[in-house]
Backbone bond lengths (Angstrom), bond angles and torsions (degrees), N, CA, C in turn:
res aa  C-N    CA-C-N  psi(-1)  N-CA   C-N-CA  omega(-1)  CA-C   N-CA-C  phi
1 M - - - 1.418 - - 1.510 110.17 -
2 G 1.312 113.27 130.66 1.453 117.54 -179.40 1.521 110.92 -102.64
3 M 1.291 115.61 157.05 1.459 120.47 -179.90 1.518 108.26 -88.85
4 T 1.323 116.86 135.53 1.470 121.08 179.94 1.526 109.34 -95.12
5 M 1.336 116.13 167.02 1.462 122.11 -176.70 1.520 111.39 -87.92
6 T 1.272 119.37 29.89 1.451 121.47 -179.09 1.510 111.87 -102.41
7 S 1.264 117.51 22.27 1.457 120.09 178.53 1.526 109.04 -69.36
8 P 1.310 118.13 152.51 1.457 120.87 -178.79 1.519 112.31 -58.56
9 M 1.283 118.54 -33.50 1.466 121.61 -179.62 1.525 110.86 -69.05
10 A 1.327 117.78 -40.46 1.465 121.36 179.33 1.516 110.26 -67.18
11 I 1.329 117.15 -39.67 1.458 120.89 179.06 1.532 109.77 -65.88
12 G 1.289 117.02 -39.02 1.462 121.23 178.66 1.517 111.69 -63.28
13 R 1.333 115.74 -42.07 1.467 119.84 178.81 1.525 110.75 -65.48
14 L 1.336 115.98 -43.29 1.451 120.51 -179.86 1.532 110.63 -63.60
15 L 1.319 117.60 -41.38 1.452 122.47 178.76 1.531 111.33 -65.89
16 A 1.324 115.62 -42.28 1.469 119.93 179.26 1.528 110.64 -64.14
17 A 1.316 117.37 -41.03 1.470 120.95 179.25 1.518 110.23 -65.09
18 S 1.327 118.15 -39.31 1.466 121.84 179.51 1.524 110.91 -65.99
19 V 1.340 115.95 -43.50 1.454 120.28 179.68 1.525 110.22 -63.55
20 L 1.311 118.81 -41.83 1.464 122.28 179.06 1.533 111.17 -64.22
21 A 1.344 116.78 -40.32 1.460 119.93 179.96 1.523 110.93 -64.38
22 V 1.323 116.85 -42.80 1.462 120.32 179.11 1.519 110.09 -67.69
23 A 1.328 117.34 -42.34 1.464 121.14 -179.04 1.525 111.20 -64.30
24 A 1.314 117.21 -34.56 1.462 120.43 179.81 1.521 111.25 -70.43
25 S 1.314 119.33 -31.18 1.461 121.06 -177.66 1.521 112.75 -85.06
26 V 1.334 119.57 -17.91 1.464 122.14 -178.00 1.528 112.43 -63.78
27 P 1.325 121.05 -47.37 1.473 118.74 -179.34 1.539 112.94 -60.17
28 A 1.324 117.25 -37.47 1.464 119.47 179.18 1.519 110.00 -66.00
29 W 1.320 117.53 -41.64 1.463 121.07 178.60 1.528 110.44 -65.70
30 A 1.313 116.88 -39.93 1.466 120.70 -178.97 1.528 110.47 -66.01
31 R 1.329 117.58 -37.67 1.468 120.34 178.20 1.523 110.87 -64.58
32 Q 1.335 117.31 -38.23 1.454 120.40 -179.66 1.524 111.36 -72.02
33 A 1.311 118.32 -32.07 1.453 121.70 -176.25 1.521 112.05 -75.54
34 Q 1.322 118.36 -25.62 1.458 120.82 -178.62 1.532 109.50 -73.51
35 P 1.335 117.95 138.75 1.473 119.07 176.87 1.525 109.85 -68.85
36 S 1.312 114.77 143.56 1.462 118.25 -179.82 1.528 109.16 -73.84
37 A 1.295 115.52 146.43 1.466 121.05 -179.39 1.522 108.66 -72.03
38 P 1.334 118.36 142.37 1.469 119.58 178.40 1.525 110.09 -65.40
39 P 1.327 116.48 150.43 1.467 118.91 179.73 1.528 109.81 -65.19
40 P 1.304 117.05 153.22 1.473 119.54 179.91 1.525 109.89 -64.42
41 R 1.320 115.81 147.28 1.464 120.89 179.88 1.525 109.47 -73.36
42 P 1.332 116.91 142.22 1.465 118.87 178.05 1.520 110.84 -68.94
43 V 1.301 114.53 146.43 1.463 120.60 178.52 1.525 107.78 -93.87
44 V 1.310 116.17 123.55 1.462 120.93 180.00 1.522 107.89 -91.01
45 I 1.327 114.59 121.45 1.462 120.22 179.38 1.516 107.42 -108.17
46 Q 1.301 115.62 115.91 1.459 119.48 179.34 1.523 108.94 -91.02
47 P 1.338 116.29 128.45 1.456 118.81 179.92 1.529 111.15 -67.12
48 T 1.299 114.91 148.85 1.466 120.12 177.91 1.529 108.75 -76.10
49 A 1.305 115.61 168.01 1.462 120.48 179.24 1.531 110.59 -61.70
50 A 1.329 116.03 -37.69 1.470 119.40 179.59 1.531 110.65 -66.46
51 Q 1.334 116.88 -39.03 1.466 119.59 178.81 1.525 111.02 -67.18
52 Q 1.323 116.94 -39.65 1.466 120.05 177.73 1.525 111.25 -64.75
53 R 1.322 116.41 -42.07 1.469 120.41 179.33 1.528 110.53 -64.43
54 F 1.324 116.55 -41.21 1.465 120.45 178.16 1.529 110.05 -61.61
55 R 1.336 116.57 -44.89 1.460 120.62 179.06 1.528 110.74 -59.88
56 Q 1.334 116.29 -43.38 1.454 120.11 178.82 1.529 111.16 -64.76
57 D 1.325 116.65 -40.84 1.473 120.01 179.32 1.524 110.66 -62.40
58 V 1.323 116.30 -42.53 1.468 119.97 179.78 1.524 109.93 -64.10
59 Q 1.335 116.84 -45.64 1.459 119.40 179.93 1.524 111.35 -63.99
60 Q 1.319 116.35 -39.65 1.462 120.31 179.13 1.535 110.05 -63.29
61 S 1.309 116.25 -42.47 1.459 120.88 178.85 1.530 110.82 -63.55
62 Q 1.324 116.44 -41.94 1.466 119.80 179.61 1.526 111.11 -63.72
63 V 1.324 116.91 -41.33 1.464 119.73 179.82 1.524 110.32 -66.74
64 R 1.337 116.79 -42.18 1.474 119.15 177.85 1.529 110.68 -60.06
65 D 1.331 116.91 -42.99 1.467 120.13 178.64 1.532 111.01 -62.94
66 Q 1.344 116.45 -42.23 1.463 119.22 179.17 1.520 111.29 -64.76
67 L 1.333 116.19 -39.97 1.464 119.32 179.23 1.524 111.14 -64.85
68 R 1.334 116.46 -43.54 1.484 119.65 178.35 1.522 110.91 -62.34
69 K 1.327 115.88 -45.78 1.465 119.95 -179.75 1.525 110.16 -60.45
70 S 1.314 116.30 -45.13 1.458 120.86 179.77 1.522 110.92 -62.91
71 Q 1.336 116.47 -38.69 1.460 120.92 179.74 1.533 110.63 -64.04
72 V 1.317 116.14 -44.41 1.469 120.18 -179.99 1.529 110.42 -64.98
73 E 1.348 116.70 -43.12 1.465 119.62 178.84 1.526 110.79 -62.66
74 H 1.313 116.44 -40.27 1.468 120.40 179.06 1.529 110.40 -64.36
75 Q 1.300 115.86 -42.34 1.467 119.77 179.23 1.527 110.48 -62.64
76 L 1.332 117.17 -41.94 1.472 120.37 178.66 1.534 111.06 -64.34
77 R 1.341 117.02 -40.18 1.469 119.53 177.59 1.525 110.79 -63.83
78 Q 1.340 116.42 -40.94 1.464 119.59 179.56 1.530 110.77 -63.52
79 E 1.316 116.53 -40.01 1.471 119.89 178.18 1.522 110.52 -65.53
80 A 1.330 117.32 -38.26 1.462 120.09 178.19 1.521 110.54 -66.23
81 I 1.309 116.85 -38.73 1.469 120.00 177.82 1.527 110.04 -64.53
82 E 1.321 116.73 -42.57 1.472 120.04 179.69 1.529 111.36 -63.27
83 R 1.335 116.40 -34.34 1.471 118.71 179.32 1.520 111.95 -69.03
84 T 1.346 117.19 -20.82 1.468 118.82 -179.91 1.522 112.56 -80.03
85 R 1.318 117.08 -11.00 1.470 118.92 177.52 1.528 108.63 -65.66
86 R 1.288 113.57 142.81 1.459 117.76 179.40 1.524 109.42 -82.21
87 P 1.307 116.84 158.12 1.465 119.37 177.27 1.536 110.53 -59.63
88 A 1.313 115.76 152.49 1.468 121.30 -175.48 1.526 112.70 -64.49
89 S 1.317 117.29 -19.64 1.465 119.34 -175.89 1.529 111.57 -70.72
90 S 1.324 118.46 -31.73 1.468 119.67 -179.41 1.530 109.87 -88.96
91 S 1.305 116.20 163.72 1.474 119.11 178.81 1.527 107.77 -77.82
92 S 1.307 114.43 106.88 1.464 118.14 -172.66 1.517 111.94 -124.60
93 T 1.301 117.94 24.93 1.464 118.97 -176.32 1.528 111.40 -66.26
94 A 1.333 118.11 -41.21 1.468 120.62 179.81 1.523 110.02 -66.81
95 N 1.322 116.18 -42.72 1.459 120.34 179.56 1.533 110.61 -64.82
96 D 1.335 115.58 -43.51 1.460 119.25 -179.88 1.529 111.54 -62.08
97 A 1.329 116.97 -37.50 1.464 120.70 178.89 1.530 110.10 -64.07
98 Q 1.335 116.19 -41.81 1.468 119.38 178.27 1.522 110.88 -65.70
99 V 1.319 115.52 -41.74 1.465 119.73 179.36 1.522 110.08 -63.55
100 D 1.337 116.37 -41.22 1.470 119.53 178.98 1.528 111.13 -63.00
101 K 1.339 116.77 -41.32 1.465 120.17 178.27 1.529 110.68 -64.37
102 A 1.309 116.50 -42.28 1.472 120.18 178.96 1.526 110.24 -63.93
103 Q 1.329 115.19 -41.06 1.457 119.01 179.69 1.528 111.03 -66.00
104 Q 1.316 117.12 -39.38 1.460 120.55 178.42 1.536 110.58 -65.27
105 A 1.322 116.42 -41.49 1.471 119.91 178.48 1.524 110.32 -63.98
106 Q 1.330 117.27 -40.87 1.466 120.56 177.61 1.521 111.12 -63.31
107 D 1.329 116.20 -40.82 1.464 119.98 178.61 1.527 111.35 -62.20
108 Q 1.331 116.54 -44.11 1.456 120.00 -179.80 1.534 111.23 -64.56
109 L 1.312 116.48 -41.65 1.467 120.56 178.42 1.523 110.63 -64.24
110 Y 1.312 116.54 -42.76 1.471 121.44 179.11 1.525 110.43 -61.17
111 Q 1.316 116.77 -47.19 1.460 120.47 -178.93 1.530 111.44 -64.13
112 A 1.315 116.88 -40.03 1.469 120.10 178.63 1.528 110.71 -64.23
113 R 1.323 116.60 -42.18 1.476 119.56 178.90 1.524 111.36 -65.17
114 Q 1.330 117.16 -39.95 1.458 119.97 179.09 1.527 110.48 -64.87
115 R 1.333 117.16 -44.03 1.472 120.07 177.66 1.526 110.69 -60.18
116 D 1.328 116.28 -40.67 1.470 120.02 179.44 1.519 111.00 -63.32
117 R 1.309 117.98 -42.91 1.472 121.27 179.37 1.523 111.31 -62.64
118 V 1.326 115.85 -44.87 1.463 119.82 -179.54 1.526 109.90 -64.93
119 Q 1.333 117.63 -39.81 1.466 120.93 179.51 1.529 110.82 -64.85
120 R 1.339 117.00 -42.44 1.467 119.70 178.17 1.517 110.82 -63.73
121 Y 1.316 116.59 -36.04 1.466 119.64 177.91 1.518 110.79 -65.93
122 S 1.326 116.90 -46.35 1.464 118.62 -178.64 1.525 111.14 -67.60
123 D 1.336 117.72 -32.55 1.467 120.11 175.53 1.521 110.71 -65.61
124 A 1.316 117.49 -35.20 1.465 120.82 -178.88 1.526 111.35 -71.28
125 L 1.330 117.82 -24.17 1.457 120.34 -179.41 1.518 113.19 -78.03
126 V 1.322 117.07 -18.85 1.457 119.80 179.93 1.527 107.79 -68.45
127 P 1.336 117.59 123.89 1.464 118.76 -178.44 1.523 110.95 -63.90
128 Q 1.328 115.36 138.68 1.449 121.12 179.57 1.525 109.67 -80.00
129 P 1.332 118.48 137.67 1.468 119.60 179.99 1.520 110.34 -67.78
130 V 1.324 115.36 136.78 1.461 121.48 179.27 1.519 107.06 -114.23
131 P 1.355 117.44 122.44 1.461 118.39 -179.66 1.516 110.97 -67.08
132 R 1.320 115.47 140.08 1.452 119.93 178.33 1.516 109.13 -85.05
133 A 1.333 116.66 150.31 1.457 121.06 -178.82 1.525 110.77 -64.14
134 T 1.321 118.16 -32.65 1.463 120.37 -178.84 1.523 111.12 -70.88
135 E 1.323 118.34 -29.75 1.460 120.63 179.49 1.513 111.45 -68.53
136 T 1.315 117.92 -35.58 1.448 120.57 -177.68 1.514 112.08 -88.64
137 A 1.341 118.24 -21.49 1.462 120.56 -175.71 1.523 111.00 -85.58
138 A 1.313 119.74 -41.29 1.450 121.72 -174.58 1.513 109.85 -137.13
139 P 1.343 117.83 150.92 1.469 118.86 177.63 1.513 110.49 -68.69
140 A 1.329 115.89 156.50 1.457 120.74 -177.41 1.526 109.74 -68.93
141 H 1.329 116.33 148.75 1.444 121.37 178.24 1.516 109.53 -73.29
142 S 1.320 116.15 138.40 1.450 118.88 178.91 1.515 108.68 -88.14
143 S 1.309 115.86 139.83 1.451 120.83 178.80 1.509 108.07 -134.49
144 S 1.301 115.79 160.88 1.459 119.00 -178.27 1.518 109.75 -72.29
145 N 1.323 114.65 143.12 1.451 119.58 -178.64 1.513 111.64 -91.99
146 G 1.324 117.76 -0.63 1.466 121.12 -178.86 1.509 111.02 -70.01
147 G 1.290 117.34 144.26 1.461 122.58 -177.16 1.502 111.25 -100.54
148 G 1.227 122.11 -111.74 1.444 121.77 178.38 1.472 112.56 170.05
């Protein structure tokens, strides 16, 4: 006759192991069942008037520097083009026509780049809209559209 595993001690161990396994899985299940908390709302920091003015001054200075640099580079290119002209004593009409076309193309490119720089500067000066906290927190109040 063999002894079976139904002794009270074996049953107690089996029951204790089952209870521990269930107890260990409950916290994980409870964490999954709870709704996740919404992410924190972003804090909108509005720049002061002094900070906005400083930003504009820096951008204005950068654009002025870019315009000056571009002007000097354009002037140097024009001088290089003029140096490629042949002396008046030789027949240089074909060469002069090519030089004139190159100079005209350089002028057009220079003017387009300058306009682009000025436009980017003026676009940067336009204040960016800042959402108000009341607009995002609650819907707008409805009012009658009738005048009088």
